[in-house]
N, C-alpha and C positions, 0 to 999 in steps of 0.2 A: 465436499464439491457445492459452491454456490448455487444460487439460483435465481432467475427473476420470472416472477410468476409463481410458479410449483416448482417442481425439483426437475431435474435432467434426464434426458432419453437420446438414443441417438437411429440414426439410420446410418449404414455403412453402404456408402456409395461407393466404392473401388469395383466391387463384382458389377454392379450394374454399368459402369464404366467400362470397363476391360469386356464386358459383353457386348456394348455398344460398338465399341472399339473393332473386337475381334469378327461381330457378324454385321454390323451396320455398314462400315466402313472400308474395312478390307476384304478382297476377293484374293483368290490364288488363281494361277494359270496351269496349266495341264504338268509342267513341269516340277509345280509345288512352289513358283517364284511368287512372292507377294504381289498383287498389281493393287497400287495405289489410286484410292478413289480420288475425284477432282476436289472434292470436301478438304478430305486431308492435305492434300496437294499444297491447294491453298494456304491451310493453317501452318504448314511447313514452311512456305515460301516465308510466311511473317516470323515464324519462331520453332526453326528447324529443331527434333530433336528435344522437345519439353516432354515429352512421353516419355516415360522408364520404361523398359522390356520388364524391369522386376526392381522391388524395394530390399530384394533378398539382402545385397552388401550393403547398402547402409543402414537397416534394421541389424545386422552383426557387428555392426562395427558399434551404435549407438544403445543396443539394449543393453547390456553390462553395467552399464554406467546409469540407469535406472533405476532406483528405490522404491520398496515402502515405507508408509514413514503412520505408526498408530503412536497417539497423546492420547495423555490418561489426565483428566482435570477431577477439580471438586466443585459439584454443583451443591447447592444450597435449595432444600425442598421448602417449598413458600406454603404456609398456611392459606387458606380456603380464607380465611378470617382477615387476612389484613398481614404486614410485614411483624408487625409489634403485639402482635395478639398474644403470644404465649410468652415474650419478654414480660408482657404488662399485667397478664393475669395467670400464668402461670409459672414465673422467671426460669423458663427452659430455653436452653437453647435452640436453633433449628435444626433440624436433621440433615446428616450432609450424604451426599451419595458420588460415589465415581463414574465419570463417564470418561469414553473411548471416542475418542475419531481416529477416522483412515483416510489417510490420503498418499498422494505420490510423490517425490522431489528426484533430485537429480546431482551426483557429482561434478561440479564444475571445476576442481583441479585436482591433483594426486595426493594431496596431501588431507582430505577428507571432507571436502565442505560441500555443503549440499542446499542448493536452493529450494525453494518450496513454498506454495501460498502462506500468509497470515493466519490467513480463517481455518487452515489446517491444525497448525500447533496453539492456537488462541488460549491465553489461561491456562495450558500445560502444565504441570507440574512434573510431568517424564514424558521423553519423547522417546520411543523407538526405530530403531531403522533395521530393515529389510535387505540384503541385498541380494542379486540374482542368485546368489549360493544358498539360498535362504539363512545365511549368517544374520545372527543378533548383536546389535549392538546400540549402546547407550547415546544420543544425541544431546551435546550441548547447544542451549538456542543463543548464536551469537549476539542476536539481535532480528526486532524484528520492525516492520515499516506499512503501519496501519491504512496509510496514505495510500500506499500503491498495493496493498494487499500481498506483500513481500516478506520472507523472514528468511533466515542465514542460519544455517545448523553447521556442526562440526563435529566429526568423531575421530576417537584416535586412532588412526590406521593411514597409513602409508603405501602407495604404486596405486590408489583405486583407477579404474576408466574412467574418464570423467569428458564432459563433453564441451565444447567450445560455445561461446555464445556468438554467434553471425552478427550482423550487420540488419538489423528490422529497418531502418532506414533504407533501406533497396530490396525490399520485397515487394513482389507487384503481383496486383491483381490478378490471380490465374495462375498463379504459381503451385507446383504439386509440395504438399506436406505431409507429414506423418506424426499421429497424436500418441505417445507411447503413455502406460500408465497401469493404472490397478484401477477397472471400473468395477463395482459391485463387490470388490474382495479375488474380484479374479485377476493373477498375478500376472505385470508383466502382456499388457495386450497394448495392441499396434493399430492403429485406422488409418485410412488416408485422406483424402481429399484436397481442396484448395484454398488459397486466400481468397475470402468470399469479398472484402470488404478491409480498408483501413481507417484508423481515427475515429474508431467508435465512443463513443460518450455516452454512456449508461445510468451516470449518478449511484454507482455505488461505492466510486473510494472519492476521495479528494483530488488527484491525479490520476489521468485515465485519459489510455491513446490505443484503446485495444485493437489488436489482429482479429477481425472474424472470419472462421473457417468453417467449411462441412464435413471434417476430419469428425468421426463421431467422437464426442465426450459425455461422459456420464458419470455418476458419483464415484466418486476416489479417484477419478483422473486430476484432481486439484493437482498445483506444484508439477506436474510432468512437463515432461519439452514435450513445444512443438517445433518437429524438422525440417531442414529444409532438405533439397538433393545434394549440398553437398555436407550434409552430415551433421551440420549446423543446428544450434538452439537457438531458431530468431521469435520464441516466444515460450509463455510458461501459462500455461492452461490453467483456468479460474473458473470462470464461470459460461453460464448456456442460459438459453432464451427457449422458452418451453411453457405451454400452458397445460401441458399433462407430466406424466411421469417418465416421459421417453423423451430421447434427441429426437430433433428435428432436423437438424443440418443446420443449428444457428450457435456456432459455442464462439468463444471468445479466448484471447492470451493476451497477457501482458507483454506485449515488446522488450526483446533481450536488453535496445540500447536503453530504455529507461531503467532495468534491472542493473546494469552495469554499476550507473552511478551509485544506487541504493547497495550494493556487495560492496563497493569500496569503500561506502563509507562507514557502515558496518563492522567493515575488517579492522579498519584502522580507527574510530571513534566511538561505535558501538552504536550510533543513534544517523540517522541522516539528517544533514547540514543543507538546509535549503534556503535560496536568495529572499528577501522581502523588501519591498516597496511603501507597503504601510497603505495599498489602496483596497477600496472596493471596487469590485469591474464587473459589467455586464455586455451580453451581446445589443447590437444596433438595429435596431427593425429600420426599414423603411419610413415608415411614420413615423417613429421616435427624429430619425434624421430631416427629415421634415419641417416638424414640428421645434427643434433646436436648431434649422440652416444648416447640418452639416453634411456631410459625406458618410454613404454608406460605409460598411466594412471598419475592421476595425474594432477596438474594445473603447465602452465609455466610463467613464470615472465617474460613481456615485458618490463616493467619501473618500476622503483623504486623511489617515488618523494624523493627532496632534504630531508634532516632535515625530514626524515619520521621515525616514529618505525622502520620498517623496514631497512631503510638504515642503522640508528643505531646500530641492530643487527647485520649488516653486510652483509647482502643479496643483493643478484647483478642478473641484468639481465640475462635471459639465465639458474636461478636456476629452476629447476622440484621439487615442494615444492608436497610430496606423503602421508605426515601424518601431523596433527595437536593434538596436545596431546594425540599425541598416537592413535588417528582415524584416519582409513582410509580416503585418500582424492581421492574421485572417479573422481572429475570435477572441471572444474573453478567455477561452480553455487554452487556446494558442499561448497566449500572453501571459496565463497561470505560468506554464510548464516551460516557457522561457526563463523568467525570477526565477521561479527554483530551482534549475538547473545552473544558476549563475551565483558563482560563490563572494560571500560576505567579505566586503571590502571590493569588491569590483564595480568601477564603475562607469556605467551603461550611457549609449546614448539613447533617447528616446524622441520619437518624433511625435510631435502632438499637431490638433488641430484644434484651434481655439478662437471661438467666432470667425471659422472662415481664415485665418489666418494660421499659416504653417509654422513650429515653431523647433527648434532641438531643446531639449533640456536633458543636464547630465545630473545623471542619480546613483548617489553610491551607496550599492545596496549593503543593508546589516542583515543579520541572522533572522533567520523567523522566529517570534515568538513562540509557537508553537514549541520548537526545537527545545528551546531553551525549560521550557514550560515541561515538555518531556523529560528532559534531562535533572530538572530539579524534581519530579518527581519520583525520581527513581532514588536520586539522592536521600530523599525524607523517608524514604520504605530500607533502607539502610539503617538509618537511624531509631529503628523498634521502636518507633513511639506510637504506632497504630493512626499515623495521619499521613495523610498527602499532602504535602506543601508546595504553592509556587511562589512565586516572586509576584507583587500585585505593581499592577500599571495603570495607570489612567483605563486605557482599551478595557482592561481586567473588571475596572472598578465600575466602568458603565456597562458590560457584559451581566455582572452580578449584581446590580445593582446596588453597590458598598458605598459607604460614607465617607471612605478615603481611599488615595490609592496608594499608599503606603504600606511597606510590611509587608510581610506574608499571610497568603491566601491558604487556609482549611479548606480544600477543597472535598476531602473525602474522609471520614473517621472509622475506624473500623470496629467493628462489635466487639468488645469484650476487650477491647485493646486498652492502653496505658491513658491514651487521647480519652476515651470513652471513659474510662472511671475517673481522671481529673475532670470532667465538663464542658470539655472541648465539643463545638461540635462544628455542622461545616457551615461554611461560610463567616465563622470569624476569621480575624483579621491579627494575626499575633504581630506585634507595632516594637517590641523592647523584652528581652531575658534578663532579669540583673541587673536591669537600669540601661543597659546596653543596647541603645535602638537595632533593627534588623534590617540590612539591606539585600540581606540572600540566604537563603537555605545552606548553602555551603557556611556564610558565615556561624549561619544557628548552627550548623555540626559541630563545629572547630569549638564554638564557647563550651558544648555540651561533651566532646571528647574528654576535657581534662577533668568531668566530673566522674564521681564514686555511682555506682547503684544503690539505687534506695533514696539518696541526697534531693535535697528540695531546690527547685528553681521557681523564679516567683516572672511569671509572663504576666506583662501589659496585652490587654485581649480590646479590639476595637467591636463591640456584639453591637449591629441595628444603631449603629451611631454612638455607643455610649460606651465609655473607655474603663473596664472593670480590671483589678489584677485577678489572678488564679495563680494558687498555690500547686505547683504539676510536681510530683513525687517523681524520679525518673525510675523506670520498671529494672527491678533487680535483673 
């Protein structure tokens, strides 16, 4: 379970609530008929029958679909003298050890797809699933999305009980919900509470729109469902706020509507494709608005990337974005979500104020560079060269202070891999292979595909502004 401050803990409020309802609000007449107090009568006039007599029926329906997720990963034991101490002085590899993590998940379809948190399976080399009957399965990671902290798994099984993803936009503060998972290793525990707030931003992930609940969530609940009174999952339990090791009734779940797009993309593409404008934005305060002579509300453009969709549409720094496709933009986070949920190729109407003049710009969305970088990283790892490559861009060159915007950037070099043995370093930019200029990782992969293991290729590398040739022996 993720945490904010320290680790999670919980207070189980359902008993207290039912105690209050039973003894504080309800009285019984001589013939044992309940007499409703004025307070309850007023509440029922606003929202009748919101308090269920029992959660048993819902729990019986959804509990079989909740699973325990156990992941195994390999961690390098680091020297107290620094990362390179043993390499430099003893020429010995650092020791590795296995680590295991535990969380929850739930079936979202009968054919074995399971939704959980990314942090439950992060860096996993093996993932085991245990269903309600304690039957064990090995799960395949279909894809992960660190930007929302979601992951999609699959087991080879059929006719699995599953939970439908509900409409989290329709959820209202005050609704009853159930949190189901495996806290502290205790199998399939159910807690109850209400939706305490919506639209929470915690700064833990790139895209956030958390549902807040007081249903008890603890370590091990991560990835489990947050269930509404229809038996639908309207959230995926993810993190808590606590100053101690115990739950204090402030838990957070990723909304189901956000998960729906992630699941669809991971199923069809193995990655999440998001729209991109090429702008940096921030919320605008009253003092900022006064200084810039702008209205309050919306998102202020602080930077426009060169050759980006926004620049091509005529957007400029200090533009105030107040609506997108006619929908009001309340904040920078609101705009970020709207752009991310759009599809590459979409043309979007963006309403802005520039020097108090209202304008509407047409922005043709492109794919977020992050998605392209993630896919390039996957492709480069599949080449078995011991390095992670991404296509260079002007924005990437600025980010890493590179001397060229061309070629492929070496983002990471695996210790003991082929790249390290051939002298390749992080920050190198590979411009060409065997005199062929490189424009993509996929092109590099194609060129090497016809080469024999152990053969030599010649790389042209830009290193700190100097262009050097590197003879690269392909791994056996």
